[in-house]
C-alpha positions in Angstrom: -14.0 -33.1 -30.8 -11.7 -35.5 -29.1 -11.1 -35.9 -25.5 -7.5 -35.1 -26.0 -8.2 -31.6 -27.3 -9.1 -30.5 -23.8 -7.9 -33.1 -21.4 -5.5 -36.1 -21.4 -7.1 -39.4 -22.3 -5.1 -41.0 -19.5 -6.8 -38.8 -16.9 -10.1 -40.6 -17.4 -10.7 -43.8 -16.5 -31.3 -53.8 -44.6 -33.3 -50.8 -44.0 -36.2 -48.8 -45.5 -34.9 -46.2 -48.0 -34.0 -42.9 -46.5 -36.5 -41.0 -48.6 -39.3 -43.3 -47.6 -38.5 -42.8 -43.9 -38.1 -39.0 -44.3 -41.5 -38.8 -45.9 -43.0 -40.1 -42.6 -41.0 -37.7 -40.3 -42.1 -34.4 -39.3 -40.3 -32.8 -41.1 -48.2 -2.6 -21.8 -47.8 0.1 -18.9 -44.5 0.1 -17.1 -44.1 -3.2 -15.2 -42.9 -3.0 -11.6 -40.9 -6.2 -11.2 -41.2 -8.3 -8.1 -38.9 -7.1 -5.4 -36.7 -10.2 -5.6 -36.1 -9.5 -9.3 -33.6 -6.9 -10.5 -33.6 -3.8 -8.3 -31.6 -0.7 -9.0 -30.0 -1.2 -5.6 -28.6 -4.5 -6.8 -26.0 -2.7 -8.9 -26.0 1.0 -7.8 -26.6 3.4 -10.7 -29.0 2.3 -13.4 -28.5 3.3 -17.0 -31.3 3.6 -19.6 -31.4 1.6 -22.8 -33.3 2.1 -26.1 -36.6 0.3 -26.3 -36.4 -3.3 -27.3 -39.1 -3.9 -29.9 -40.4 -7.4 -30.2 -42.4 -8.3 -33.3 -44.0 -11.7 -33.1 -45.3 -11.4 -36.7 -41.8 -11.1 -38.1 -40.7 -14.7 -38.1 -37.2 -16.1 -38.6 -35.9 -19.7 -38.1 -37.7 -22.6 -36.4 -35.8 -23.7 -33.3 -35.1 -27.4 -32.9 -33.6 -27.1 -29.4 -30.6 -26.9 -27.1 -28.6 -29.8 -25.7 -25.3 -31.5 -25.2 -23.2 -34.7 -25.8 -23.2 -38.0 -23.9 -20.1 -40.1 -24.6 -20.0 -42.9 -22.1 -16.8 -44.5 -23.5 -14.8 -41.4 -22.7 -16.2 -40.0 -19.5 -18.8 -42.5 -18.2 -22.5 -42.6 -18.4 -24.9 -40.0 -17.0 -26.7 -41.4 -13.9 -30.4 -41.7 -13.9 -30.7 -38.6 -11.8 -28.4 -36.7 -14.1 -30.4 -37.6 -17.1 -33.5 -36.2 -15.5 -31.6 -33.0 -14.6 -30.3 -32.6 -18.2 -33.6 -33.2 -20.0 -36.3 -32.3 -17.4 -37.9 -28.9 -17.8 -38.8 -27.9 -14.3 -37.0 -25.9 -11.7 -33.4 -27.1 -11.2 -33.3 -28.7 -14.6 -31.4 -27.7 -17.7 -34.4 -28.3 -20.1 -32.3 -29.8 -22.9 -34.3 -31.0 -25.8 -31.4 -32.4 -27.9 -28.9 -35.2 -27.2 -25.9 -36.0 -29.3 -24.3 -39.4 -29.0 -21.4 -41.1 -30.8 -21.7 -43.8 -33.4 -19.1 -46.4 -32.2 -17.2 -48.2 -34.9 -17.6 -51.5 -33.0 -21.1 -52.8 -33.1 -20.6 -54.4 -29.7 -20.5 -50.9 -28.2 -23.7 -49.6 -29.8 -25.5 -49.9 -26.4 -23.1 -47.7 -24.5 -25.3 -44.5 -24.6 -28.6 -46.3 -25.1 -30.0 -45.8 -21.6 -29.3 -42.0 -21.8 -30.8 -41.8 -25.2 -34.0 -43.7 -24.2 -34.5 -41.4 -21.1 -33.9 -38.3 -23.2 -36.6 -39.4 -25.6 -39.0 -40.2 -22.8 -38.5 -36.6 -21.6 -39.2 -35.2 -25.0 -35.8 -34.7 -26.5 -34.6 -35.6 -30.0 -31.4 -37.6 -30.5 -28.7 -37.2 -33.1 -25.5 -39.3 -33.6 -22.0 -38.6 -35.0 -19.3 -41.1 -36.0 -15.6 -40.5 -35.2 -14.4 -43.5 -37.3 -15.7 -46.1 -39.6 -15.1 -49.8 -38.7 -11.4 -50.5 -38.9 -11.9 -52.8 -41.9 -13.1 -49.9 -44.0 -10.2 -47.6 -43.2 -6.8 -47.1 -44.9 -3.9 -45.0 -43.9 -2.3 -42.2 -45.9 0.1 -39.2 -45.6 -1.7 -36.0 -44.6 0.9 -33.2 -44.3 3.3 -34.3 -41.6 1.0 -37.0 -40.4 2.1 -40.4 -41.9 -0.6 -42.5 -40.3 -3.7 -40.4 -41.2 -6.9 -42.3 -41.7 -9.6 -42.1 -44.4 -12.5 -44.2 -45.6 -11.5 -46.5 -48.4 -13.2 -45.4 -51.6 -14.5 -48.9 -52.3 -16.1 -48.9 -48.8 -18.4 -45.9 -49.2 -21.5 -48.1 -49.7 -20.6 -50.4 -46.8 -20.1 -47.3 -44.6 -23.5 -46.0 -45.5 -24.9 -49.4 -44.5 -23.0 -49.2 -41.2 -24.7 -45.8 -40.4 -28.0 -47.3 -41.5 -27.5 -50.3 -39.3 -26.8 -48.1 -36.2 -30.0 -46.1 -37.0 -31.9 -49.4 -37.2 -30.4 -50.7 -33.9 -31.5 -47.6 -32.1 -35.0 -47.6 -33.6 -35.4 -51.3 -32.6 -34.4 -50.3 -29.1 -36.9 -47.4 -28.7 -34.9 -44.4 -30.0 -35.8 -42.9 -33.4 -32.7 -40.8 -34.4 -33.6 -37.4 -35.6 -30.5 -37.4 -37.8 -27.1 -39.0 -38.2 -23.9 -37.3 -39.3 -21.4 -38.5 -41.9 -18.4 -37.6 -39.8 -17.4 -35.6 -36.8 -15.0 -32.8 -37.6 -13.6 -34.2 -40.9 -11.2 -31.3 -41.2 -9.6 -31.6 -37.7 -9.0 -35.3 -37.7 -5.5 -36.0 -36.4 -7.1 -38.5 -34.0 -9.8 -39.9 -36.2 -10.9 -40.0 -39.9 -10.1 -37.3 -42.4 -12.5 -36.4 -45.2 -11.8 -33.8 -48.0 -14.7 -31.7 -49.3 -14.6 -33.7 -52.5 -14.9 -37.0 -50.6 -17.7 -35.6 -48.6 -19.6 -34.5 -51.6 -19.0 -37.8 -53.4 -20.4 -39.8 -50.4 -23.4 -37.5 -50.2 -24.1 -37.8 -53.9 -23.6 -41.5 -54.3 -24.3 -43.1 -50.9 -26.1 -41.0 -48.4 -29.5 -41.4 -50.1 -29.7 -44.9 -48.8 -29.5 -43.9 -45.1 -32.9 -44.3 -43.4 -33.0 -41.0 -41.4 -32.0 -37.4 -41.9 -28.3 -36.8 -42.7 -26.0 -34.2 -41.2 -22.9 -32.8 -42.9 -20.2 -31.7 -42.8 -19.6 -30.8 -39.1 -16.5 -28.7 -39.7 -14.7 -28.0 -36.5 -14.7 -24.2 -37.1 -17.6 -23.7 -39.4 -15.2 -23.5 -42.3 -17.0 -22.8 -45.6 -14.6 -24.8 -47.7 -16.3 -27.9 -46.2 -19.9 -26.8 -46.6 -19.9 -24.6 -49.7 -19.2 -27.5 -52.0 -22.3 -29.3 -50.6 -24.5 -26.3 -51.1 -23.1 -25.8 -54.6 -23.8 -29.4 -55.6 -27.5 -30.1 -56.1 -27.1 -33.9 -56.0 -25.2 -33.8 -52.8 -27.5 -31.3 -51.3 -30.5 -33.4 -52.1 -29.2 -36.1 -49.8 -28.3 -33.9 -46.8 -30.9 -32.5 -44.5 -28.9 -30.6 -41.9 -25.9 -28.5 -42.5 -24.0 -29.1 -39.2 -21.2 -26.9 -37.8 -18.9 -26.6 -34.8 -17.8 -23.2 -33.5 -14.3 -23.8 -32.1 -12.5 -20.5 -32.6 -15.1 -19.2 -35.0 -15.3 -15.4 -34.9 -18.7 -13.7 -34.5 -18.1 -12.0 -37.9 -18.1 -15.5 -39.5 -21.5 -16.5 -38.0 -23.7 -15.3 -40.8 -23.8 -17.7 -43.8 -25.1 -16.0 -47.0 -24.7 -19.0 -49.2 -26.9 -21.1 -47.0 -29.6 -18.4 -47.2 -29.2 -18.5 -50.9 -29.2 -22.2 -51.5 -30.3 -23.9 -48.3 -34.1 -23.8 -48.8 -35.7 -26.8 -47.1 -32.5 -27.6 -45.2 -31.8 -27.0 -41.5 -28.7 -25.3 -40.0 -27.5 -26.6 -36.7 -24.6 -25.9 -34.4 -23.8 -29.5 -33.3 -20.8 -29.0 -30.9 -19.0 -26.4 -28.9 -17.7 -25.5 -25.5 -17.3 -21.8 -24.9 -15.3 -19.7 -24.0 -12.8 -22.5 -22.9 -12.4 -25.9 -21.3 -9.9 -24.7 -18.6 -12.0 -22.5 -16.4 -14.7 -23.6 -14.0 -18.2 -23.4 -15.4 -19.0 -21.4 -12.2 -16.7 -18.6 -13.0 -18.8 -15.4 -12.9 -19.4 -13.2 -14.8 -17.5 -15.2 -17.4 -20.4 -17.7 -17.7 -22.4 -14.9 -19.3 -20.2 -15.3 -22.3 -22.2 -18.5 -23.0 -25.4 -16.5 -22.9 -24.0 -14.1 -25.5 -22.6 -16.9 -27.6 -26.0 -18.6 -27.8 -27.7 -15.2 -28.5 -25.3 -14.7 -31.5 -25.7 -18.3 -32.6 -29.5 -17.7 -32.8 -29.6 -14.1 -34.1 -26.4 -13.6 -36.1 -25.9 -17.2 -37.4 -29.6 -18.1 -37.3 -28.8 -21.7 -36.2 -31.8 -23.8 -35.3 -30.0 -25.9 -32.7 -27.2 -25.3 -30.2 -25.4 -28.4 -28.7 -22.7 -28.2 -26.1 -19.9 -30.8 -25.9 -20.0 -33.0 -22.7 -23.1 -32.4 -20.7 -21.3 -33.2 -17.4 -17.9 -31.7 -16.9 -16.2 -29.1 -14.8 -16.5 -26.6 -17.6 -19.9 -27.8 -18.8 -23.5 -27.1 -18.0 -23.6 -29.9 -15.4 -21.0 -30.2 -12.7 -19.4 -33.6 -12.0 -21.8 -33.9 -8.9 -24.8 -33.6 -11.2 -25.8 -30.1 -10.2 -26.2 -27.2 -12.7 -23.3 -24.8 -13.1 -23.4 -21.1 -13.9 -22.8 -22.0 -17.6 -25.6 -24.4 -17.4 -27.9 -21.8 -15.9 -27.3 -19.5 -18.8 -28.1 -22.4 -21.2 -31.3 -23.1 -19.2 -32.5 -19.6 -19.9 -32.9 -20.7 -23.5 -33.4 -24.4 -23.2 -36.2 -24.5 -20.6 -38.3 -21.8 -22.2 -37.6 -21.9 -26.0 -38.9 -25.3 -26.9 -38.7 -27.4 -30.1 -40.9 -25.9 -32.8 -40.8 -22.4 -31.4 -39.9 -19.7 -34.0 -37.4 -16.9 -33.5 -39.1 -13.6 -34.1 -37.6 -10.2 -34.8 -36.4 -8.2 -31.8 -34.0 -5.3 -31.2 -30.9 -7.3 -30.7 -28.7 -4.8 -28.9 -30.7 -2.0 -27.2 -27.7 -1.0 -25.1 -23.9 -1.5 -25.4 -23.8 -4.6 -23.2 -27.4 -5.9 -23.6 -28.4 -8.7 -26.0 -32.0 -9.5 -26.6 -33.6 -12.3 -28.6 -37.3 -13.4 -28.8 -39.2 -16.5 -29.8 -42.9 -17.5 -30.3 -44.5 -20.8 -29.6 -47.0 -22.6 -27.4 -49.2 -19.5 -27.2 -46.3 -17.5 -25.6 -43.7 -15.0 -26.5 -40.3 -15.7 -24.9 -37.7 -13.0 -24.5 -34.1 -13.7 -23.4 -32.0 -10.8 -22.3 -28.3 -10.8 -21.3 -26.7 -7.8 -19.6 -23.0 -8.2 -19.5 -22.4 -4.7 -18.3 -21.1 -3.5 -14.9 -24.2 -1.4 -14.4 -27.9 -2.2 -14.1 -30.0 -1.3 -17.1 -33.6 0.0 -17.2 -34.9 -1.9 -20.2 -38.3 -1.3 -21.8 -39.8 -4.0 -24.0 -42.6 -3.3 -26.5 -44.5 -6.0 -28.3 -45.7 -4.9 -31.8 -49.0 -6.2 -33.0 -49.7 -8.5 -30.1 -49.3 -8.8 -26.3 -50.2 -11.3 -23.6 -51.9 -10.2 -20.4 -49.1 -11.4 -18.1 -45.3 -11.7 -18.0 -43.3 -14.1 -15.9 -39.6 -13.8 -15.4 -36.5 -15.7 -14.3 -33.1 -14.3 -13.3 -29.5 -15.6 -13.1 -26.8 -13.4 -11.5 -23.8 -13.9 -9.2 -26.0 -15.4 -6.5 -29.1 -16.8 -8.2 -29.7 -19.5 -10.9 -32.8 -19.2 -13.1 -34.7 -17.9 -10.1 -38.4 -17.1 -10.5 -39.2 -13.4 -10.2 -43.0 -13.9 -10.3 -45.7 -13.0 -12.7 -47.1 -9.5 -13.3 -49.9 -8.1 -15.4 -49.0 -6.4 -18.7 -51.1 -3.8 -20.5 -50.7 -1.6 -23.6 -48.1 -3.9 -25.1 -45.0 -2.7 -23.1 -43.2 -3.4 -19.9 -40.0 -2.1 -18.2 -37.6 -4.0 -16.0 -34.3 -3.3 -14.4 -31.7 -5.9 -15.7 -29.2 -6.2 -12.9 -25.5 -5.7 -13.7 -24.0 -8.9 -15.1 -27.2 -10.9 -15.3 -29.5 -12.8 -17.6 -33.3 -12.9 -17.6 -36.0 -14.8 -19.4 -39.5 -13.4 -19.8 -42.5 -15.4 -20.8 -45.4 -13.3 -22.0 -48.7 -15.2 -22.4 
């Protein structure tokens, strides 16, 4: 991503070996919902849906978290209060557990996002970093299609570039931030404004140089989850050995292209992250309703269809982002919080009936002694939705609701018995249930 894709720039103001470091890293009867929750009267007629069966014993991917990008050079720093709103987990917070920051090409700028990164870590978040360009001394220009001043990393500078990434990792570690992972390049296949990489160049760097980097490595971060960038990595055992996270962006990626069979076949021991997106656009207000529910469906599909382990938004604070410019949470942010606040790092997605009704999307997660269910109703009618937990059930269920007038509003806690409960999902709404 570059700022110019969605807004004019002028409108804004010697390390330990990677393998040694990685060895030390972690690698119910019918429920009557509280009156303030979804009532049939909220949406007129109520339609019935098929039962959504949740099976906590059928485990899928481990979730690393949800988050966003801080880029102080382009849009200014988050304030202290905004950092707490972004990474805090209580009421009125986004609950983000992941922060993405840039790797500046100029070492003098390495401290730009440090304060935000340190506070994110203090609040329990993990930090990743992505470079847009190597230092200027490592770059050469070439002709790329009609672009006569395209940039690429000089082939004789691959080792020096790996050291540059390593040095940034060391700088952060020495200043209290242990990077979870560092990327080789942001969007190497959409690089009119930064540095191009071909799939062959990416594989060569991973094979020959990435092994010296002292933290996990992310690649390739294709702007559109294009497989011509990631397939060569998965098909090259030496390159794959030196990458830990297959990273992707989802700009314009159709839902049909979310599943990745080759990763399932060859990605054992690797992680699959969605490291940047805004959705559905950067032109509308993040408070446009019910359009903000599109974000809820997008995250659902990223977790269920694509089986990503992480979902990271572009700028945290923006008119189209999860946080408004005044530091308060937008409608898009509320839909993200339904996942981020309750599905915490280390939780595991479990099998659930993904679409029990035409406009209803359900996903479920297990961790911390709880089962978390997130339901999105994009339909114009309220839906009577029964949830049944196979093989296990907690004694109580707590719920939170976002609709046109409420943002992640608590709906109270109710006893559960016999492994099943029924709620009315209001028209055009989103709910999270925590069963414990």
